[in-house]
Short mmCIF file of the C-alpha atoms (twelve columns), coordinates in Angstrom:
data_MODEL
# 
_entry.id   MODEL 
# 
loop_
_atom_site.group_PDB 
_atom_site.id 
_atom_site.type_symbol 
_atom_site.label_atom_id 
_atom_site.label_alt_id 
_atom_site.label_comp_id 
_atom_site.label_asym_id 
_atom_site.label_seq_id 
_atom_site.Cartn_x 
_atom_site.Cartn_y 
_atom_site.Cartn_z 
_atom_site.pdbx_PDB_model_num 
ATOM 1   C CA . MET A 1   107.235 35.589  103.326 1 
ATOM 2   C CA . SER A 2   106.068 32.645  105.444 1 
ATOM 3   C CA . ILE A 3   102.430 32.310  106.510 1 
ATOM 4   C CA . ARG A 4   103.380 32.870  110.164 1 
ATOM 5   C CA . ALA A 5   105.380 35.999  109.351 1 
ATOM 6   C CA . PHE A 6   102.524 37.245  107.209 1 
ATOM 7   C CA . ASN A 7   100.019 36.722  110.009 1 
ATOM 8   C CA . ASN A 8   102.235 38.505  112.529 1 
ATOM 9   C CA . LYS A 9   102.738 41.439  110.222 1 
ATOM 10  C CA . PHE A 10  99.097  41.681  109.218 1 
ATOM 11  C CA . ASN A 11  97.761  41.406  112.762 1 
ATOM 12  C CA . VAL A 12  99.874  44.323  113.932 1 
ATOM 13  C CA . ASN A 13  98.543  46.567  111.200 1 
ATOM 14  C CA . SER A 14  95.182  44.942  110.472 1 
ATOM 15  C CA . ILE A 15  93.010  47.548  112.185 1 
ATOM 16  C CA . TRP A 16  94.756  50.492  110.523 1 
ATOM 17  C CA . MET A 17  94.828  48.763  107.153 1 
ATOM 18  C CA . ARG A 18  91.153  47.886  107.250 1 
ATOM 19  C CA . ILE A 19  90.160  51.491  107.851 1 
ATOM 20  C CA . HIS A 20  92.899  52.696  105.465 1 
ATOM 21  C CA . ILE A 21  94.499  55.101  107.936 1 
ATOM 22  C CA . ASP A 22  98.212  55.770  108.294 1 
ATOM 23  C CA . PRO A 23  98.776  55.692  112.102 1 
ATOM 24  C CA . LEU A 24  101.841 57.955  112.128 1 
ATOM 25  C CA . PHE A 25  100.071 60.597  110.080 1 
ATOM 26  C CA . MET A 26  97.011  60.279  112.328 1 
ATOM 27  C CA . PHE A 27  98.957  60.541  115.590 1 
ATOM 28  C CA . THR A 28  100.654 63.724  114.351 1 
ATOM 29  C CA . MET A 29  97.433  65.253  113.085 1 
ATOM 30  C CA . VAL A 30  95.277  64.718  116.200 1 
ATOM 31  C CA . PRO A 31  97.496  66.854  118.519 1 
ATOM 32  C CA . LEU A 32  97.210  69.698  115.990 1 
ATOM 33  C CA . LEU A 33  93.418  69.437  116.034 1 
ATOM 34  C CA . ILE A 34  93.356  69.398  119.844 1 
ATOM 35  C CA . TYR A 35  95.757  72.354  119.892 1 
ATOM 36  C CA . GLY A 36  93.370  74.188  117.584 1 
ATOM 37  C CA . ILE A 37  90.376  73.567  119.852 1 
ATOM 38  C CA . ILE A 38  92.272  74.842  122.897 1 
ATOM 39  C CA . ILE A 39  93.455  78.007  121.126 1 
ATOM 40  C CA . VAL A 40  89.985  78.710  119.684 1 
ATOM 41  C CA . TRP A 41  88.595  78.498  123.237 1 
ATOM 42  C CA . SER A 42  90.997  81.247  124.285 1 
ATOM 43  C CA . ALA A 43  90.806  83.336  121.103 1 
ATOM 44  C CA . SER A 44  86.996  83.396  121.200 1 
ATOM 45  C CA . ASN A 45  87.055  84.717  124.791 1 
ATOM 46  C CA . GLN A 46  85.901  81.335  126.111 1 
ATOM 47  C CA . ASN A 47  82.844  81.344  123.870 1 
ATOM 48  C CA . ILE A 48  81.200  77.941  124.410 1 
ATOM 49  C CA . GLY A 49  79.181  78.142  121.207 1 
ATOM 50  C CA . ILE A 50  82.207  78.807  118.968 1 
ATOM 51  C CA . THR A 51  84.276  76.134  120.738 1 
ATOM 52  C CA . GLU A 52  81.490  73.556  120.373 1 
ATOM 53  C CA . LYS A 53  81.232  74.361  116.680 1 
ATOM 54  C CA . LYS A 54  85.008  73.946  116.373 1 
ATOM 55  C CA . ILE A 55  84.742  70.495  117.981 1 
ATOM 56  C CA . ILE A 56  81.924  69.587  115.572 1 
ATOM 57  C CA . GLN A 57  84.070  70.773  112.666 1 
ATOM 58  C CA . VAL A 58  86.897  68.508  113.832 1 
ATOM 59  C CA . ILE A 59  84.547  65.523  114.135 1 
ATOM 60  C CA . VAL A 60  83.063  66.148  110.681 1 
ATOM 61  C CA . GLY A 61  86.571  66.585  109.243 1 
ATOM 62  C CA . LEU A 62  87.850  63.329  110.752 1 
ATOM 63  C CA . THR A 63  84.741  61.493  109.543 1 
ATOM 64  C CA . THR A 64  85.195  62.898  106.040 1 
ATOM 65  C CA . MET A 65  88.852  61.885  106.051 1 
ATOM 66  C CA . ILE A 66  88.095  58.304  107.117 1 
ATOM 67  C CA . LEU A 67  85.278  57.936  104.570 1 
ATOM 68  C CA . LEU A 68  87.340  59.247  101.651 1 
ATOM 69  C CA . ALA A 69  90.272  57.052  102.679 1 
ATOM 70  C CA . GLN A 70  88.084  53.989  102.005 1 
ATOM 71  C CA . LEU A 71  87.719  54.782  98.305  1 
ATOM 72  C CA . PRO A 72  90.371  53.255  96.003  1 
ATOM 73  C CA . PRO A 73  92.697  55.820  94.377  1 
ATOM 74  C CA . LYS A 74  91.423  54.809  90.937  1 
ATOM 75  C CA . ILE A 75  88.077  56.385  91.842  1 
ATOM 76  C CA . TYR A 76  89.666  59.791  92.289  1 
ATOM 77  C CA . GLU A 77  91.646  59.432  89.089  1 
ATOM 78  C CA . LYS A 78  88.637  58.236  87.098  1 
ATOM 79  C CA . TYR A 79  86.213  60.919  88.242  1 
ATOM 80  C CA . ALA A 80  88.627  63.867  88.497  1 
ATOM 81  C CA . TYR A 81  87.199  65.604  85.417  1 
ATOM 82  C CA . TYR A 82  83.608  65.146  86.582  1 
ATOM 83  C CA . LEU A 83  84.479  66.602  89.975  1 
ATOM 84  C CA . TYR A 84  86.108  69.550  88.229  1 
ATOM 85  C CA . ILE A 85  82.989  70.220  86.130  1 
ATOM 86  C CA . ILE A 86  80.736  70.015  89.201  1 
ATOM 87  C CA . CYS A 87  83.046  72.390  91.069  1 
ATOM 88  C CA . VAL A 88  82.984  74.951  88.238  1 
ATOM 89  C CA . ILE A 89  79.185  74.747  88.085  1 
ATOM 90  C CA . LEU A 90  78.951  75.334  91.832  1 
ATOM 91  C CA . LEU A 91  81.294  78.325  91.551  1 
ATOM 92  C CA . VAL A 92  79.087  79.824  88.807  1 
ATOM 93  C CA . VAL A 93  75.990  79.232  90.940  1 
ATOM 94  C CA . VAL A 94  77.542  80.873  93.994  1 
ATOM 95  C CA . ASP A 95  78.634  83.875  91.906  1 
ATOM 96  C CA . VAL A 96  75.014  84.337  90.766  1 
ATOM 97  C CA . TYR A 97  72.902  83.130  93.686  1 
ATOM 98  C CA . GLY A 98  75.354  82.822  96.568  1 
ATOM 99  C CA . GLN A 99  74.753  84.221  100.036 1 
ATOM 100 C CA . ILE A 100 76.485  87.531  100.703 1 
ATOM 101 C CA . SER A 101 78.449  87.755  103.951 1 
ATOM 102 C CA . LYS A 102 80.786  90.622  104.947 1 
ATOM 103 C CA . GLY A 103 80.629  92.042  101.426 1 
ATOM 104 C CA . SER A 104 81.600  88.804  99.690  1 
ATOM 105 C CA . GLN A 105 79.391  86.333  97.812  1 
ATOM 106 C CA . ARG A 106 81.094  83.049  98.703  1 
ATOM 107 C CA . TRP A 107 78.489  80.808  100.332 1 
ATOM 108 C CA . LEU A 108 75.806  78.410  99.122  1 
ATOM 109 C CA . ASP A 109 73.039  77.952  101.678 1 
ATOM 110 C CA . LEU A 110 71.071  74.761  101.082 1 
ATOM 111 C CA . GLY A 111 69.114  75.011  104.299 1 
ATOM 112 C CA . ILE A 112 70.644  72.066  106.119 1 
ATOM 113 C CA . LEU A 113 74.086  72.763  104.657 1 
ATOM 114 C CA . ARG A 114 76.055  75.976  104.175 1 
ATOM 115 C CA . PHE A 115 79.429  75.735  102.491 1 
ATOM 116 C CA . GLN A 116 81.972  77.488  100.265 1 
ATOM 117 C CA . PRO A 117 82.405  75.816  96.834  1 
ATOM 118 C CA . SER A 118 85.708  77.676  96.513  1 
ATOM 119 C CA . GLU A 119 87.153  75.456  99.261  1 
ATOM 120 C CA . ILE A 120 86.336  72.345  97.220  1 
ATOM 121 C CA . ALA A 121 88.391  73.748  94.339  1 
ATOM 122 C CA . LYS A 122 91.526  73.451  96.483  1 
ATOM 123 C CA . ILE A 123 91.326  69.656  96.047  1 
ATOM 124 C CA . VAL A 124 89.426  69.293  92.779  1 
ATOM 125 C CA . VAL A 125 91.795  71.473  90.735  1 
ATOM 126 C CA . PRO A 126 94.949  69.465  91.654  1 
ATOM 127 C CA . LEU A 127 93.069  66.207  90.962  1 
ATOM 128 C CA . ALA A 128 91.948  67.379  87.514  1 
ATOM 129 C CA . ILE A 129 95.315  68.874  86.535  1 
ATOM 130 C CA . THR A 130 97.161  65.740  87.691  1 
ATOM 131 C CA . ARG A 131 94.754  63.570  85.706  1 
ATOM 132 C CA . PHE A 132 95.287  65.756  82.641  1 
ATOM 133 C CA . ILE A 133 99.066  66.078  82.849  1 
ATOM 134 C CA . ASN A 134 99.718  62.412  83.658  1 
ATOM 135 C CA . ASN A 135 97.182  61.087  81.158  1 
ATOM 136 C CA . ASP A 136 98.372  58.055  79.193  1 
ATOM 137 C CA . PHE A 137 102.026 58.999  79.710  1 
ATOM 138 C CA . LYS A 138 101.816 61.618  76.974  1 
ATOM 139 C CA . PRO A 139 104.725 64.074  76.814  1 
ATOM 140 C CA . ILE A 140 104.237 67.397  78.564  1 
ATOM 141 C CA . THR A 141 104.224 69.901  75.701  1 
ATOM 142 C CA . ILE A 142 103.686 73.653  75.655  1 
ATOM 143 C CA . ARG A 143 100.196 73.024  74.282  1 
ATOM 144 C CA . ARG A 144 99.346  70.744  77.218  1 
ATOM 145 C CA . ILE A 145 100.776 73.282  79.662  1 
ATOM 146 C CA . PHE A 146 98.660  76.033  78.111  1 
ATOM 147 C CA . ALA A 147 95.550  73.834  78.337  1 
ATOM 148 C CA . ALA A 148 96.353  73.075  81.991  1 
ATOM 149 C CA . LEU A 149 96.674  76.806  82.702  1 
ATOM 150 C CA . ILE A 150 93.195  77.308  81.257  1 
ATOM 151 C CA . PHE A 151 91.936  74.572  83.604  1 
ATOM 152 C CA . ILE A 152 93.498  76.463  86.504  1 
ATOM 153 C CA . LEU A 153 92.404  79.910  85.335  1 
ATOM 154 C CA . ILE A 154 88.650  79.179  85.119  1 
ATOM 155 C CA . PRO A 155 88.013  78.378  88.802  1 
ATOM 156 C CA . THR A 156 90.611  80.953  89.875  1 
ATOM 157 C CA . LEU A 157 88.723  83.750  88.119  1 
ATOM 158 C CA . LEU A 158 85.349  82.535  89.378  1 
ATOM 159 C CA . ILE A 159 86.661  82.640  92.945  1 
ATOM 160 C CA . ALA A 160 88.453  85.972  92.511  1 
ATOM 161 C CA . ILE A 161 85.252  87.793  91.485  1 
ATOM 162 C CA . GLN A 162 83.369  86.687  94.641  1 
ATOM 163 C CA . PRO A 163 85.729  88.358  95.783  1 
ATOM 164 C CA . ASP A 164 88.045  85.924  97.571  1 
ATOM 165 C CA . LEU A 165 91.607  86.776  96.623  1 
ATOM 166 C CA . GLY A 166 93.219  84.493  99.205  1 
ATOM 167 C CA . THR A 167 91.414  81.337  98.119  1 
ATOM 168 C CA . SER A 168 91.847  82.143  94.423  1 
ATOM 169 C CA . ILE A 169 95.606  82.461  94.952  1 
ATOM 170 C CA . LEU A 170 95.716  79.129  96.782  1 
ATOM 171 C CA . VAL A 171 93.711  77.391  94.050  1 
ATOM 172 C CA . ALA A 172 96.069  78.764  91.406  1 
ATOM 173 C CA . ILE A 173 99.113  77.701  93.449  1 
ATOM 174 C CA . SER A 174 97.723  74.177  93.916  1 
ATOM 175 C CA . GLY A 175 97.323  73.773  90.167  1 
ATOM 176 C CA . LEU A 176 100.729 75.260  89.362  1 
ATOM 177 C CA . LEU A 177 102.388 72.979  91.911  1 
ATOM 178 C CA . VAL A 178 101.053 69.995  89.967  1 
ATOM 179 C CA . LEU A 179 102.798 71.261  86.839  1 
ATOM 180 C CA . PHE A 180 106.036 71.796  88.724  1 
ATOM 181 C CA . ILE A 181 106.001 68.411  90.497  1 
ATOM 182 C CA . SER A 182 105.058 66.588  87.281  1 
ATOM 183 C CA . GLY A 183 108.534 67.331  85.965  1 
ATOM 184 C CA . ILE A 184 108.126 70.007  83.325  1 
ATOM 185 C CA . ASN A 185 111.425 71.425  82.126  1 
ATOM 186 C CA . TRP A 186 112.702 74.848  83.069  1 
ATOM 187 C CA . LYS A 187 111.860 76.317  79.682  1 
ATOM 188 C CA . LEU A 188 108.187 75.571  80.220  1 
ATOM 189 C CA . ILE A 189 108.393 76.852  83.806  1 
ATOM 190 C CA . ILE A 190 109.807 80.171  82.565  1 
ATOM 191 C CA . ILE A 191 107.037 80.419  79.948  1 
ATOM 192 C CA . THR A 192 104.424 79.697  82.632  1 
ATOM 193 C CA . LEU A 193 105.864 82.372  84.927  1 
ATOM 194 C CA . PHE A 194 105.910 84.807  82.021  1 
ATOM 195 C CA . LEU A 195 102.213 84.172  81.354  1 
ATOM 196 C CA . ILE A 196 101.446 84.723  85.044  1 
ATOM 197 C CA . ILE A 197 103.333 88.034  84.990  1 
ATOM 198 C CA . LEU A 198 101.378 89.105  81.907  1 
ATOM 199 C CA . PHE A 199 98.160  88.273  83.730  1 
ATOM 200 C CA . SER A 200 99.110  90.270  86.845  1 
ATOM 201 C CA . PRO A 201 97.942  93.695  85.517  1 
ATOM 202 C CA . ILE A 202 94.538  92.186  84.724  1 
ATOM 203 C CA . LEU A 203 94.350  90.885  88.286  1 
ATOM 204 C CA . TRP A 204 95.354  94.260  89.761  1 
ATOM 205 C CA . PHE A 205 93.106  96.558  87.694  1 
ATOM 206 C CA . PHE A 206 90.064  94.405  86.930  1 
ATOM 207 C CA . LEU A 207 89.741  91.564  89.459  1 
ATOM 208 C CA . MET A 208 90.958  93.022  92.742  1 
ATOM 209 C CA . GLN A 209 88.680  95.149  94.888  1 
ATOM 210 C CA . ASP A 210 89.774  98.547  96.218  1 
ATOM 211 C CA . TYR A 211 90.223  97.188  99.744  1 
ATOM 212 C CA . GLN A 212 92.426  94.367  98.425  1 
ATOM 213 C CA . ARG A 213 94.715  96.781  96.609  1 
ATOM 214 C CA . GLU A 214 94.736  98.916  99.744  1 
ATOM 215 C CA . ARG A 215 95.933  95.939  101.810 1 
ATOM 216 C CA . ILE A 216 98.876  95.394  99.492  1 
ATOM 217 C CA . ILE A 217 99.819  99.074  99.586  1 
ATOM 218 C CA . MET A 218 99.366  99.124  103.372 1 
ATOM 219 C CA . LEU A 219 101.935 96.304  103.691 1 
ATOM 220 C CA . LEU A 220 104.647 98.841  102.880 1 
ATOM 221 C CA . HIS A 221 103.251 101.657 105.039 1 
ATOM 222 C CA . PRO A 222 101.116 100.164 107.857 1 
ATOM 223 C CA . ASN A 223 101.651 103.177 110.107 1 
ATOM 224 C CA . SER A 224 100.048 105.543 107.610 1 
ATOM 225 C CA . ASP A 225 96.541  104.464 108.689 1 
ATOM 226 C CA . PRO A 226 96.831  102.720 112.084 1 
ATOM 227 C CA . LEU A 227 93.110  102.995 112.873 1 
ATOM 228 C CA . GLY A 228 91.894  102.113 109.393 1 
ATOM 229 C CA . ALA A 229 93.443  99.866  106.761 1 
ATOM 230 C CA . GLY A 230 96.537  99.245  108.869 1 
ATOM 231 C CA . TYR A 231 94.660  98.374  112.057 1 
ATOM 232 C CA . HIS A 232 94.677  94.589  111.612 1 
ATOM 233 C CA . ILE A 233 98.384  94.254  111.005 1 
ATOM 234 C CA . MET A 234 99.358  96.810  113.656 1 
ATOM 235 C CA . GLN A 235 97.421  95.007  116.386 1 
ATOM 236 C CA . SER A 236 98.728  91.657  115.206 1 
ATOM 237 C CA . LYS A 237 102.346 92.814  115.397 1 
ATOM 238 C CA . ILE A 238 101.765 94.173  118.891 1 
ATOM 239 C CA . ALA A 239 100.334 90.818  119.994 1 
ATOM 240 C CA . ILE A 240 103.175 88.787  118.475 1 
ATOM 241 C CA . GLY A 241 105.911 91.052  119.813 1 
ATOM 242 C CA . SER A 242 104.497 91.198  123.343 1 
ATOM 243 C CA . GLY A 243 104.473 87.414  123.771 1 
ATOM 244 C CA . GLY A 244 108.217 87.051  124.205 1 
ATOM 245 C CA . LEU A 245 109.684 83.644  125.011 1 
ATOM 246 C CA . TYR A 246 107.070 82.224  127.371 1 
ATOM 247 C CA . GLY A 247 104.039 84.336  126.490 1 
ATOM 248 C CA . LYS A 248 101.652 86.161  128.813 1 
ATOM 249 C CA . GLY A 249 99.923  82.947  129.764 1 
ATOM 250 C CA . PHE A 250 96.942  81.001  128.456 1 
ATOM 251 C CA . LEU A 251 93.774  83.163  128.522 1 
ATOM 252 C CA . LEU A 252 95.875  86.153  129.654 1 
ATOM 253 C CA . GLY A 253 96.624  87.864  126.342 1 
ATOM 254 C CA . THR A 254 95.690  91.538  126.371 1 
ATOM 255 C CA . GLN A 255 95.297  92.056  122.622 1 
ATOM 256 C CA . SER A 256 93.069  89.012  122.261 1 
ATOM 257 C CA . GLN A 257 91.131  88.962  125.513 1 
ATOM 258 C CA . LEU A 258 90.448  92.715  125.403 1 
ATOM 259 C CA . LYS A 259 89.363  92.352  121.753 1 
ATOM 260 C CA . PHE A 260 91.929  94.717  120.242 1 
ATOM 261 C CA . LEU A 261 92.989  91.977  117.828 1 
ATOM 262 C CA . PRO A 262 90.441  91.474  115.009 1 
ATOM 263 C CA . GLU A 263 89.501  88.058  113.596 1 
ATOM 264 C CA . ARG A 264 91.123  86.462  116.651 1 
ATOM 265 C CA . HIS A 265 89.753  82.935  116.272 1 
ATOM 266 C CA . THR A 266 89.997  82.817  112.476 1 
ATOM 267 C CA . ASP A 267 92.679  84.435  110.285 1 
ATOM 268 C CA . PHE A 268 94.726  86.018  113.105 1 
ATOM 269 C CA . ILE A 269 94.754  83.112  115.541 1 
ATOM 270 C CA . PHE A 270 98.538  82.786  115.152 1 
ATOM 271 C CA . ALA A 271 98.914  86.151  116.894 1 
ATOM 272 C CA . VAL A 272 96.920  84.768  119.839 1 
ATOM 273 C CA . ILE A 273 99.304  81.805  120.107 1 
ATOM 274 C CA . ALA A 274 102.341 84.109  119.988 1 
ATOM 275 C CA . GLU A 275 100.953 86.468  122.627 1 
ATOM 276 C CA . GLU A 276 99.690  83.890  125.134 1 
ATOM 277 C CA . LEU A 277 102.139 81.003  124.633 1 
ATOM 278 C CA . GLY A 278 105.156 82.890  123.307 1 
ATOM 279 C CA . LEU A 279 107.966 81.483  121.219 1 
ATOM 280 C CA . ILE A 280 107.656 78.112  122.969 1 
ATOM 281 C CA . GLY A 281 104.050 77.762  121.829 1 
ATOM 282 C CA . ILE A 282 105.002 78.726  118.278 1 
ATOM 283 C CA . VAL A 283 107.912 76.242  118.169 1 
ATOM 284 C CA . PHE A 284 105.631 73.471  119.433 1 
ATOM 285 C CA . LEU A 285 103.099 74.292  116.700 1 
ATOM 286 C CA . PHE A 286 105.765 74.379  113.981 1 
ATOM 287 C CA . LEU A 287 107.204 71.076  115.198 1 
ATOM 288 C CA . LEU A 288 103.820 69.371  114.818 1 
ATOM 289 C CA . TYR A 289 103.434 70.887  111.344 1 
ATOM 290 C CA . LEU A 290 106.932 69.741  110.398 1 
ATOM 291 C CA . LEU A 291 106.277 66.150  111.491 1 
ATOM 292 C CA . LEU A 292 103.021 66.106  109.535 1 
ATOM 293 C CA . ILE A 293 104.660 67.463  106.384 1 
ATOM 294 C CA . ILE A 294 107.584 65.028  106.618 1 
ATOM 295 C CA . ARG A 295 105.198 62.112  106.997 1 
ATOM 296 C CA . GLY A 296 103.202 63.354  104.006 1 
ATOM 297 C CA . LEU A 297 106.323 63.541  101.851 1 
ATOM 298 C CA . ILE A 298 107.215 59.983  102.880 1 
ATOM 299 C CA . LEU A 299 103.775 58.847  101.715 1 
ATOM 300 C CA . ALA A 300 104.402 60.618  98.401  1 
ATOM 301 C CA . LEU A 301 107.803 58.978  97.894  1 
ATOM 302 C CA . ARG A 302 106.412 55.473  98.338  1 
ATOM 303 C CA . ALA A 303 103.341 55.990  96.122  1 
ATOM 304 C CA . SER A 304 103.025 53.291  93.481  1 
ATOM 305 C CA . SER A 305 101.822 55.544  90.648  1 
ATOM 306 C CA . SER A 306 102.756 58.913  89.227  1 
ATOM 307 C CA . PHE A 307 99.202  60.111  89.851  1 
ATOM 308 C CA . GLY A 308 99.439  59.194  93.523  1 
ATOM 309 C CA . CYS A 309 102.890 60.685  93.957  1 
ATOM 310 C CA . VAL A 310 101.933 64.001  92.353  1 
ATOM 311 C CA . ILE A 311 98.646  64.320  94.274  1 
ATOM 312 C CA . ILE A 312 100.161 63.590  97.688  1 
ATOM 313 C CA . SER A 313 103.134 65.884  97.019  1 
ATOM 314 C CA . THR A 314 100.860 68.678  95.853  1 
ATOM 315 C CA . LEU A 315 98.441  68.429  98.792  1 
ATOM 316 C CA . ILE A 316 101.212 68.358  101.389 1 
ATOM 317 C CA . LEU A 317 103.073 71.261  99.748  1 
ATOM 318 C CA . VAL A 318 99.840  73.249  99.570  1 
ATOM 319 C CA . LEU A 319 99.510  72.692  103.331 1 
ATOM 320 C CA . PHE A 320 103.026 74.078  103.737 1 
ATOM 321 C CA . ILE A 321 102.135 77.117  101.637 1 
ATOM 322 C CA . TYR A 322 98.957  77.704  103.690 1 
ATOM 323 C CA . ILE A 323 101.083 77.840  106.832 1 
ATOM 324 C CA . ILE A 324 103.698 80.143  105.313 1 
ATOM 325 C CA . ILE A 325 101.131 82.573  103.896 1 
ATOM 326 C CA . ASN A 326 99.078  82.787  107.104 1 
ATOM 327 C CA . VAL A 327 102.085 83.267  109.381 1 
ATOM 328 C CA . SER A 328 103.620 85.808  106.983 1 
ATOM 329 C CA . MET A 329 100.305 87.632  106.668 1 
ATOM 330 C CA . VAL A 330 99.800  87.885  110.437 1 
ATOM 331 C CA . SER A 331 103.444 88.915  110.920 1 
ATOM 332 C CA . GLY A 332 103.254 91.710  108.353 1 
ATOM 333 C CA . VAL A 333 105.511 90.067  105.771 1 
ATOM 334 C CA . LEU A 334 102.688 89.524  103.261 1 
ATOM 335 C CA . PRO A 335 99.455  91.479  102.729 1 
ATOM 336 C CA . VAL A 336 96.297  90.341  104.512 1 
ATOM 337 C CA . VAL A 337 94.492  87.948  102.146 1 
ATOM 338 C CA . GLY A 338 92.178  86.076  104.496 1 
ATOM 339 C CA . ILE A 339 93.803  82.638  104.685 1 
ATOM 340 C CA . PRO A 340 93.211  80.661  107.915 1 
ATOM 341 C CA . LEU A 341 95.920  78.801  109.811 1 
ATOM 342 C CA . PRO A 342 95.442  75.138  108.804 1 
ATOM 343 C CA . MET A 343 93.753  72.920  111.434 1 
ATOM 344 C CA . ILE A 344 94.020  75.658  114.066 1 
ATOM 345 C CA . SER A 345 91.721  78.463  112.899 1 
ATOM 346 C CA . TYR A 346 87.969  78.299  113.320 1 
ATOM 347 C CA . GLY A 347 86.283  77.501  110.016 1 
ATOM 348 C CA . GLY A 348 84.339  74.445  108.914 1 
ATOM 349 C CA . SER A 349 84.705  74.471  105.122 1 
ATOM 350 C CA . SER A 350 88.472  74.934  105.108 1 
ATOM 351 C CA . LEU A 351 89.053  72.274  107.789 1 
ATOM 352 C CA . VAL A 352 86.773  69.666  106.207 1 
ATOM 353 C CA . VAL A 353 88.352  70.155  102.772 1 
ATOM 354 C CA . LEU A 354 91.838  69.903  104.268 1 
ATOM 355 C CA . MET A 355 90.886  66.670  106.053 1 
ATOM 356 C CA . ALA A 356 89.356  65.383  102.826 1 
ATOM 357 C CA . GLY A 357 92.742  65.892  101.195 1 
ATOM 358 C CA . PHE A 358 94.359  63.889  103.985 1 
ATOM 359 C CA . GLY A 359 91.837  61.121  103.327 1 
ATOM 360 C CA . ILE A 360 92.792  61.016  99.639  1 
ATOM 361 C CA . MET A 361 96.474  60.887  100.586 1 
ATOM 362 C CA . MET A 362 95.957  57.927  102.923 1 
ATOM 363 C CA . SER A 363 93.739  56.194  100.379 1 
ATOM 364 C CA . ILE A 364 96.581  56.309  97.858  1 
ATOM 365 C CA . ASP A 365 99.081  54.955  100.387 1 
ATOM 366 C CA . THR A 366 97.084  52.328  102.289 1 
ATOM 367 C CA . HIS A 367 95.311  50.699  99.367  1 
ATOM 368 C CA . LYS A 368 98.687  50.063  97.798  1 
ATOM 369 C CA . LYS A 369 100.100 48.828  101.104 1 
ATOM 370 C CA . ILE A 370 97.325  46.392  102.006 1 
ATOM 371 C CA . LEU A 371 97.574  44.760  98.583  1 
ATOM 372 C CA . SER A 372 101.322 44.299  99.091  1 
ATOM 373 C CA . TYR A 373 100.640 42.083  102.118 1 
ATOM 374 C CA . TYR A 374 99.024  39.506  99.852  1 
ATOM 375 C CA . ILE A 375 101.800 39.418  97.279  1 
# 
């Protein structure tokens, strides 16, 4: 490449490269964040306080993403184990001394900071498992798979006993996705699935709370207790079905504005979108998600290392799974497990951790790219 061609190419991308941000990923992500703020304003019954907090969460998330994007990918690979150990320690602390809210002990309150360590595990576990599986190009044996499952199981159990079934499932899925993407053969996949099936009775009888088992049972018979355990899903289905093609109009939803729909601005915000904006609003949301996921997969394909490829693929597929689980949960296809709709629902810890994952993804891509300009 000539010096003039280099200068032209670098000047066009210099700002984005210097802050290590992928512009296409950013321009797809920002409309989703704005969409989330608008929907939270409606779902919270125009509550200024909640909307302001949502805006602050978005600002903190974007700041976290930009800061983490500045760190070279080698940092994440080098310190993955240390981050895992810190995360496990925090999960033990929250299980012993954590703040209890709505019957669950999930929060650490440090005075100036209140957060859920379980959210951090969604990123730390994939980092540690990827570091372990792709370490020194050693072959992936049954022994290494078993050790990786232990790595996944420890934080999963610590989160499940809080209790937080939804987050524990997502943490387990994020770790298992690493194993799948890393290229283990089908024999090992079948063995892994077999071990998970063997563990299922322990989860059902010893780790799940009564209300969690009730939610799963209620999935099959929601009408059996419409004012009790089946209330959430019944009201959600009514909201989704009444939206039709165009919806009832922004701020005009009856289920949400009249407060029939529970957890409107958090877990069940998708039902608010369906009721007020209809199928058109849902399609627009899914289109933005699709563009973001496609861009993430492109970043994974052009990663220069196996560690980078696996991490980006895992984080973007976990985002996809978040979306599927939340939409299925709100629609009555899956039991209610308390998983927010990514980037749309109100919730600081989940949004900041998700944005942190985006920062790691762009760090892996842009640090490789900016070096290529000088070659």
